[in-house]
C-alpha positions in Angstrom: 0.0 0.0 0.4 1.5 3.5 -1.1 1.4 5.9 1.7 -1.0 8.9 1.6 0.5 12.8 1.0 -0.8 14.7 3.6 -1.0 18.5 2.4 -0.4 21.7 4.9 -4.0 23.3 2.7 -6.4 21.0 1.4 -9.4 23.2 -0.1 -11.8 19.7 -1.0 -15.3 21.3 -1.2 -18.1 18.7 -2.1 -21.8 18.4 -2.1 -23.8 21.6 -2.0 -20.7 23.8 -1.4 -17.9 25.3 -4.0 -15.6 22.8 -6.1 -12.4 24.1 -6.2 -8.4 22.6 -7.5 -6.4 22.0 -4.8 -2.8 20.6 -4.9 -2.0 17.0 -6.0 1.2 15.2 -5.0 3.4 14.7 -8.7 3.7 10.9 -8.4 2.6 8.1 -6.1 5.1 4.7 -5.1 2.7 2.9 -7.8 5.7 0.2 -8.3 4.4 -3.3 -9.3 3.8 -5.0 -6.1 1.3 -2.3 -5.3 -0.6 -3.0 -8.8 -0.2 -7.0 -8.7 -1.7 -6.5 -4.7 -4.3 -4.0 -5.7 -5.7 -6.6 -8.8 -6.1 -9.1 -6.1 -7.8 -7.6 -3.9 -10.0 -6.6 -6.2 -10.3 -10.0 -7.8 -11.4 -11.3 -4.1 -13.6 -8.9 -3.7 -15.4 -9.5 -7.2 -15.4 -13.1 -6.2 -17.5 -12.6 -2.9 -19.8 -10.5 -4.8 -22.0 -14.1 -4.4 -25.3 -14.8 -6.9 -27.4 -12.5 -9.0 -30.3 -10.5 -6.9 -33.2 -12.4 -8.5 -35.8 -11.0 -6.5 -38.4 -8.5 -7.9 -37.8 -5.0 -7.3 -40.5 -3.0 -5.2 -39.1 0.1 -6.3 -36.8 1.6 -9.4 -34.6 4.4 -10.0 -33.2 6.0 -12.8 -30.5 8.3 -13.2 -29.8 10.1 -16.5 -27.1 12.0 -17.2 -27.9 14.0 -20.3 -24.9 13.9 -22.8 -22.9 11.9 -19.6 -20.8 10.2 -22.3 -17.6 8.2 -21.5 -15.5 11.2 -22.0 -17.0 13.5 -19.5 -17.1 10.6 -16.6 -13.7 9.8 -17.7 -13.1 13.4 -17.2 -15.6 14.0 -14.2 -13.6 11.4 -12.4 -10.5 13.0 -12.5 -11.7 16.2 -11.5 -13.1 14.7 -8.5 -9.9 12.9 -7.2 -8.2 16.1 -8.4 -10.4 18.3 -6.2 -9.4 15.4 -2.8 -6.0 16.5 -3.8 -5.1 13.4 -5.7 -3.9 12.8 -9.6 -7.3 11.5 -9.9 -7.1 9.5 -12.7 -7.2 6.3 -9.6 -11.1 7.9 -8.7 -13.9 6.2 -8.6 -17.5 7.7 -9.3 -19.9 5.9 -6.4 -21.9 4.6 -9.3 -18.7 3.3 -11.0 -18.3 0.7 -8.1 -21.9 -0.7 -9.3 -21.6 -4.9 -9.6 -23.7 -4.6 -13.2 -22.2 -2.6 -16.1 -22.6 -2.2 -19.7 -23.0 -0.5 -22.9 -25.7 0.6 -24.5 -26.5 1.3 -28.4 -28.1 4.7 -28.8 -29.2 5.4 -32.3 -32.7 6.8 -32.9 -35.0 4.3 -36.2 -33.5 6.9 -38.3 -30.1 8.7 -37.1 -26.9 7.5 -36.7 -26.3 10.0 -33.8 -30.0 10.6 -31.8 -31.5 13.6 -29.7 -32.7 13.2 -26.3 -36.4 12.8 -27.6 -35.9 9.4 -29.2 -33.4 8.2 -26.3 -35.9 8.7 -23.6 -38.5 6.6 -25.6 -36.5 4.0 -26.1 -35.6 3.5 -22.1 -38.8 4.8 -20.8 -41.6 2.9 -23.7 -39.2 -0.1 -24.4 -39.1 0.8 -28.6 -37.2 3.1 -30.7 -38.0 6.0 -32.7 -37.9 8.7 -35.0 -35.3 11.6 -34.1 -37.3 14.4 -32.4 -40.2 12.5 -31.9 -41.6 11.5 -28.0 -43.4 8.7 -27.0 -44.6 7.4 -30.5 -43.0 5.5 -32.7 -42.4 4.9 -36.2 -45.6 5.4 -38.0 -45.8 8.9 -36.5 -43.6 11.1 -38.9 -42.1 14.0 -37.5 -43.3 17.6 -36.5 -46.7 16.0 -38.2 -49.8 16.2 -36.0 -52.2 14.1 -38.2 -49.9 11.2 -38.4 -49.5 11.0 -34.4 -53.9 11.2 -34.0 -53.7 8.2 -37.1 -51.4 6.4 -35.4 -52.3 6.9 -31.7 -53.2 3.5 -31.9 -49.3 2.5 -32.1 -47.8 5.2 -29.5 -46.3 3.0 -26.5 -46.9 3.4 -23.0 -44.2 4.7 -20.6 -42.9 2.9 -17.4 -45.0 5.6 -15.7 -47.9 3.9 -17.0 -47.1 0.2 -16.3 -45.7 1.2 -12.3 -49.2 3.1 -11.8 -50.8 0.1 -13.1 -49.1 -1.9 -10.5 -50.2 0.5 -7.6 -46.7 1.9 -7.4 -46.0 5.7 -7.0 -44.1 7.7 -10.1 -42.0 10.5 -9.8 -39.6 12.7 -11.6 -36.9 15.1 -10.7 -34.9 17.2 -13.7 -32.9 20.2 -13.9 -34.5 21.1 -17.0 -37.8 22.3 -17.9 -40.6 19.5 -17.2 -41.7 19.7 -20.5 -38.3 18.8 -22.3 -37.3 15.7 -24.0 -36.2 13.3 -21.3 -38.6 13.9 -18.9 -41.5 14.6 -21.1 -41.2 11.1 -23.1 -42.7 9.5 -19.7 -46.0 11.0 -20.4 -46.4 12.9 -23.3 -46.9 11.5 -27.0 -45.7 14.1 -29.4 -44.4 14.3 -32.8 -41.7 16.7 -32.1 -40.1 17.7 -29.4 -40.2 21.3 -29.3 -43.9 21.6 -28.6 -43.4 22.6 -25.1 -45.8 25.4 -25.6 -48.8 26.1 -27.7 -47.2 28.7 -29.3 -44.4 27.0 -31.3 -46.9 24.7 -32.8 -48.2 24.8 -36.6 -51.1 26.6 -37.1 -53.0 23.5 -38.4 -51.4 21.8 -35.2 -53.0 23.7 -32.5 -56.8 22.7 -32.3 -56.0 19.2 -32.7 -52.6 18.1 -30.7 -52.2 19.1 -27.1 -48.7 20.6 -25.8 -46.6 18.7 -24.1 -47.3 21.0 -21.0 -50.7 20.7 -21.4 -50.7 17.0 -21.9 -48.7 16.3 -18.0 -51.6 18.4 -16.4 -54.7 17.0 -18.3 -53.7 14.2 -19.4 -52.3 10.1 -18.2 -50.2 9.1 -16.7 -48.9 12.7 -16.4 -52.3 14.2 -14.2 -51.3 11.1 -12.2 -48.1 11.4 -11.1 -47.0 11.9 -7.8 -43.5 14.1 -7.6 -42.1 16.8 -10.4 -39.6 18.8 -9.9 -37.7 20.8 -12.3 -37.8 23.9 -14.1 -40.3 25.9 -16.8 -42.7 27.5 -14.7 -43.4 30.3 -18.2 -45.3 26.7 -19.8 -47.5 26.6 -17.0 -48.5 30.3 -15.7 -49.8 32.9 -17.8 -48.9 35.7 -15.6 -45.1 35.8 -15.6 -41.9 36.6 -18.2 -42.3 34.9 -21.5 -44.8 32.7 -20.4 -46.5 30.6 -22.9 -48.9 32.1 -25.4 -52.1 29.8 -25.6 -55.5 30.6 -27.5 -57.0 29.7 -24.2 -54.8 31.9 -21.7 -55.2 28.7 -19.4 -53.0 28.6 -16.1 -51.7 25.1 -16.0 -50.7 25.1 -12.6 -54.3 26.0 -10.7 -55.4 23.7 -13.3 -53.0 20.8 -11.6 -54.4 22.5 -7.9 -58.0 22.1 -8.9 -57.9 18.5 -10.1 -56.2 17.4 -6.6 -58.8 19.4 -5.1 -62.2 17.6 -6.9 -60.3 13.7 -5.8 -59.5 15.5 -2.0 -55.7 15.0 -2.1 -53.2 16.5 -0.6 -51.3 18.3 -2.8 -48.3 21.7 -2.7 -47.6 23.3 -5.7 -44.4 24.9 -4.5 -41.4 27.2 -6.6 -38.4 27.8 -3.9 -36.1 25.2 -1.9 -37.8 26.4 1.0 -41.3 26.1 0.0 -40.4 22.2 -1.0 -38.4 21.7 2.4 -41.6 23.0 4.5 -42.8 20.4 7.0 -46.1 18.4 5.5 -44.9 18.2 2.2 -43.2 14.9 2.5 -46.4 13.2 3.3 -48.3 15.0 0.3 -49.9 12.9 -2.3 -48.5 14.9 -4.9 -45.9 17.3 -5.5 -45.2 20.1 -8.5 -41.9 22.2 -7.9 -41.1 24.2 -11.0 -38.3 26.5 -9.6 -37.2 28.5 -12.7 -38.8 30.0 -15.5 -37.1 28.1 -17.8 -34.2 25.5 -17.0 -32.6 25.6 -13.5 -29.0 27.2 -13.0 -26.1 25.0 -13.7 -24.7 23.3 -10.2 -21.3 26.1 -10.3 -23.5 29.2 -10.5 -26.1 27.8 -7.9 -23.5 27.4 -5.6 -22.1 30.7 -6.2 -24.9 32.3 -6.1 -25.8 33.1 -2.3 -29.3 34.2 -3.2 -30.4 31.4 -5.2 -34.1 29.4 -4.1 -32.4 26.6 -6.2 -32.9 23.2 -4.5 -30.3 21.1 -5.3 -30.6 17.5 -7.0 -29.4 16.4 -4.9 -31.9 17.7 -2.6 -35.0 16.7 -4.8 -33.9 13.3 -5.2 -34.2 13.3 -1.6 -37.5 14.7 -1.2 -38.7 12.7 -4.0 -38.0 9.6 -2.0 -39.0 10.3 1.0 -42.6 11.5 -0.4 -42.9 8.2 -2.8 -42.0 5.6 0.0 -45.0 3.1 0.5 -45.2 -0.5 0.9 -46.2 -1.0 -2.7 -43.0 0.8 -4.5 -42.0 3.5 -6.2 -40.8 4.4 -9.9 -38.2 7.6 -10.0 -36.9 9.2 -12.6 -34.0 11.5 -12.7 -32.4 13.6 -14.9 -29.1 15.7 -14.6 -29.7 17.7 -17.6 -27.1 20.7 -17.5 -24.2 18.2 -18.2 -25.6 18.5 -21.9 -26.2 21.9 -21.8 -23.4 22.8 -20.4 -21.1 20.1 -23.1 -23.5 22.0 -25.7 -21.7 24.7 -24.7 -18.1 23.4 -25.0 -17.9 24.0 -21.4 -16.5 21.3 -19.3 -16.0 22.6 -16.1 -19.8 23.2 -15.5 -20.6 20.2 -17.1 -18.1 18.2 -14.5 -19.7 20.2 -11.9 -23.0 19.1 -12.7 -22.3 15.1 -13.1 -20.6 15.6 -9.8 -24.2 16.6 -8.2 -25.6 13.8 -9.8 -23.3 11.4 -8.4 -24.5 13.3 -5.1 -27.9 12.5 -5.7 -26.9 8.7 -6.1 -25.5 8.2 -3.4 -28.1 9.6 -1.6 -30.9 7.8 -3.2 -28.4 4.8 -1.7 -28.3 6.2 1.6 -32.4 6.5 1.7 -33.1 3.5 0.2 -30.5 1.9 2.7 -33.3 -0.5 4.3 -34.6 -1.6 0.8 -31.5 -1.6 -1.5 -32.2 -5.5 -2.0 -35.4 -5.0 -3.2 -34.5 -1.4 -5.1 -32.7 -1.3 -9.0 -30.9 1.8 -9.5 -29.8 2.1 -12.9 -27.4 5.3 -13.7 -27.2 5.7 -17.4 -27.2 8.8 -20.4 -29.3 9.3 -23.2 -26.4 9.9 -25.5 -22.8 11.3 -25.7 -21.3 14.6 -26.8 -18.0 14.7 -29.1 -15.9 15.8 -26.3 -12.6 13.6 -26.1 -9.6 13.3 -23.9 -6.4 14.0 -25.6 -2.5 14.5 -26.5 -0.2 12.7 -23.8 -0.6 15.0 -20.4 1.0 13.8 -17.6 0.2 11.8 -14.6 -2.2 14.4 -12.9 -1.8 17.2 -14.8 -5.0 19.5 -14.2 -8.4 18.1 -16.5 -9.1 21.5 -17.3 -5.3 22.8 -18.3 -2.9 22.4 -21.2 -2.4 19.1 -22.3 0.8 19.8 -24.5 2.7 22.3 -26.4 2.2 21.5 -30.6 5.5 21.0 -31.5 4.3 22.2 -35.8 2.5 25.5 -33.9 4.8 26.1 -31.2 0.5 26.7 -29.4 -0.9 24.8 -26.3 -3.6 23.0 -26.4 -6.1 21.7 -23.7 -6.5 18.0 -22.5 -10.1 18.2 -23.1 -11.0 19.5 -26.4 -14.1 19.2 -29.1 -14.2 17.8 -32.6 -17.4 20.8 -33.0 -19.0 23.6 -31.4 -20.0 27.2 -31.7 -17.1 29.5 -30.4 -14.5 30.6 -33.0 -11.2 30.2 -31.9 -9.3 30.9 -34.9 -6.9 33.5 -36.3 -4.6 33.8 -39.5 -1.3 33.3 -38.4 0.8 36.6 -38.3 4.2 34.2 -39.6 2.2 32.8 -42.5 -0.9 35.0 -43.6 -2.0 31.7 -45.9 -2.4 29.3 -42.8 -5.4 29.9 -39.7 -3.7 29.1 -36.5 -5.9 28.5 -32.9 -5.7 30.9 -30.6 -3.3 30.9 -27.9 -4.1 31.2 -24.5 -3.0 30.5 -20.8 -3.2 27.7 -17.9 -5.2 30.2 -15.8 -7.3 31.4 -18.4 -8.3 27.5 -19.9 -9.2 26.6 -15.9 -12.1 29.5 -15.3 -15.4 28.4 -14.9 -16.7 30.0 -18.1 -13.8 29.1 -20.4 -15.4 27.7 -23.5 -12.5 24.7 -25.2 -11.1 24.5 -28.5 -13.4 23.1 -30.8 -11.9 21.4 -34.4 -15.0 22.7 -36.5 -16.7 25.9 -36.2 -21.1 25.6 -36.9 -22.1 28.1 -35.1 -25.3 29.3 -32.8 -25.5 28.9 -29.7 -25.3 25.4 -27.9 -24.4 24.5 -31.3 -21.8 21.7 -30.4 -23.4 18.5 -31.1 -24.3 15.1 -29.6 -21.5 12.3 -30.5 -23.1 8.7 -31.7 -20.7 5.9 -29.5 -22.0 3.2 -26.8 -22.7 5.1 -24.1 -22.7 3.0 -20.9 -25.4 1.7 -18.2 -24.3 1.0 -14.4 -26.7 -0.9 -11.9 -27.3 -2.4 -9.0 -29.9 -4.5 -7.1 -32.8 -6.9 -8.2 -31.8 -8.2 -11.9 -29.1 -5.5 -12.2 -27.0 -8.4 -14.1 -29.4 -8.3 -17.1 -27.4 -4.9 -18.4 -24.6 -6.5 -18.6 -23.1 -6.6 -22.1 -23.9 -4.3 -25.1 -27.4 -3.5 -25.8 -30.3 -1.9 -27.3 -31.3 1.4 -25.5 -34.9 0.2 -25.6 -34.0 -2.9 -23.6 -33.4 -0.4 -20.4 -37.3 -0.4 -20.0 -37.6 -3.9 -20.1 -35.1 -4.8 -17.7 -36.8 -2.5 -15.5 -40.6 -3.6 -16.0 -39.0 -7.1 -15.7 -37.2 -7.0 -12.3 -40.7 -4.8 -10.9 -42.9 -7.4 -13.0 -44.8 -4.6 -14.5 -45.7 -3.5 -18.0 -45.4 -6.0 -20.6 -43.6 -8.2 -17.8 -46.2 -8.1 -15.3 -47.2 -11.5 -15.6 -43.8 -13.2 -16.1 -42.4 -16.6 -14.3 -42.0 -15.5 -10.4 -44.4 -12.2 -10.1 -47.8 -14.4 -9.3 -47.7 -14.2 -6.1 -47.1 -10.2 -6.5 -50.7 -9.0 -7.4 -50.5 -5.7 -7.1 -52.6 -3.3 -4.7 -54.2 -1.3 -7.7 -55.7 -4.9 -8.2 -57.0 -5.3 -4.9 -60.3 -6.0 -5.7 -62.8 -3.1 -4.4 -61.0 0.6 -3.5 -62.4 3.7 -3.1 -58.7 5.2 -3.0 -59.6 8.5 -5.7 -55.7 7.8 -6.5 -55.9 4.2 -7.4 -59.7 5.0 -9.0 -57.7 8.2 -11.0 -55.0 5.8 -12.3 -57.8 3.2 -13.0 -60.2 5.7 -15.4 -58.1 5.9 -18.6 -54.6 4.2 -17.9 -56.3 1.2 -19.5 -56.8 2.3 -22.9 -57.5 -1.5 -24.4 -60.9 -1.1 -22.9 -62.9 -4.5 -25.7 -66.0 -3.0 -24.8 -67.8 -0.4 -21.8 -71.2 0.5 -21.6 -72.1 3.2 -24.4 -72.3 5.9 -22.5 -69.0 5.4 -19.9 -66.6 8.0 -21.6 -69.6 10.8 -21.7 -70.6 10.5 -17.8 -66.7 10.0 -16.8 -64.1 12.2 -17.7 -62.4 12.0 -14.8 -62.2 11.0 -11.6 -64.1 13.2 -9.3 -67.5 12.0 -10.0 -66.0 8.3 -8.9 -67.2 6.9 -5.9 -66.1 3.3 -6.3 -64.0 0.9 -8.5 -64.4 -2.7 -8.3 -61.9 -4.7 -10.0 -61.8 -8.5 -11.2 -58.8 -10.4 -12.1 -57.6 -13.6 -13.0 -53.7 -13.5 -11.4 -52.6 -10.1 -11.8 -54.7 -9.7 -14.7 -57.3 -7.6 -15.1 -60.3 -8.4 -17.1 -63.2 -6.1 -15.5 -63.5 -3.2 -13.9 -67.2 -2.1 -12.2 -67.0 2.2 -11.9 -70.2 3.7 -9.9 -70.6 6.7 -10.7 -73.5 9.3 -9.7 -75.6 6.4 -8.4 -74.5 4.5 -12.0 -73.2 1.4 -12.4 -70.6 1.3 -15.6 -69.0 -1.7 -16.5 -65.8 -2.1 -18.6 -64.3 -5.3 -20.3 -60.7 -5.5 -20.8 -58.4 -6.6 -23.2 -54.6 -8.1 -22.7 
């Protein structure tokens, strides 16, 4: 074992405090004996892992680091170590210690390099789809409202629907707008991910297709989600700067509140960290938190702003878990979305700080679920990569944000982290040779600054112009059936592993699930939340009394639902409303 070098001054801030670089040792005595000993220890540890966990997953938590490809993951690992005063390369992120790791193919059905809408549809619905479409399959064409309506039978249900059908609570946490691509794919069906607000839709679609924000509030399964935390106030409230312009000037937050009141459910609509943390909110049936007009702040900026009222992703994750923990379990999606935006802005430092903030959230989730870890499937993955790379031959422990080497040909430095394309012009005519273009000179101090934009090989112009990367992304998993994610798999496979582990959706009747009849299949329920789940979620009605769809517009006037099952399969529902009894038979 090597000696730990002590420093007279160690500036290491993590969690909710500021991230700063510290002094690092120049070398470590990592001789042959060290490596032989360390690798034997690793091998022995893995040999003690034991048999795979094949319990039913009562809870499922998936963390999506938006844009978290392998380069930014490795860079963040090194950065984390350097913040601790180590060289950095030997460090591990919390989720990198999970027992199961694999690779995921992230392409869309029509693009080699994907966007976040088709990737989220794959992760949450188990099917691949077209670029820029969300919650639809290949039958729906991009930007075509009519094709979406005509092919509604092909719209896939998401894992939110599958979980709710089995009586589980559901929620999402994101640092982006809650209507953005990754969270949106959990609850909406749209031919264009940009249709977050009606004003962005073509005229011929406005009176036919609902925008994404309205789908979240007005349609299943969004309106029955228990926890929704993120940004995007301007798409829900008509009375704030930059508010969405709709033909009907509807206040969606008020509509959400009115729905909960009609159902006699407890609720909280919050806009600040303080409001979120208020006593009693962790026990509310439904919590909607919108903490910014648009996306939430980068974690680096949130930490540096003493007047910030936004919660951290770690705090939102802790709250969501505490709110949703229950006997039947829950599904939670947590997105570290600003990793992606920082990379689009070729700003590696902010991307890494946001990635480390998401790592904090993963650690918090594991601590909160400590008593239920053996029945909680936790997955950490990305939706796609970016075009950042780690290059040159920098020395061990070289600052990951710093200069890698000096080009012999140009006598100019270049950084360890670079991008193959981006929106910042970093070149000039060589003063020594007017026929040659060279990149701008810079210092180590400049490269380490918060606002520094790394070098880019191809200038493509525009805000957030840097593109996604098309290489495979990593998936890390622990808990029941996590071993199924080992190997190289399609992105749509993730949804099936989650469903299989939890006995929900397309895998609710698999072998081993019969003994786990969900509470939602209780043969006689007056619980308004479960009633709400049954109405509308079973879209595969084979036959219903003729006037049921006009009599039941929501669950507010439903007194009781009686469910008839065969095993865990629902075959019939009798619904009592306003003194009238309706019956539906279901096809599975």
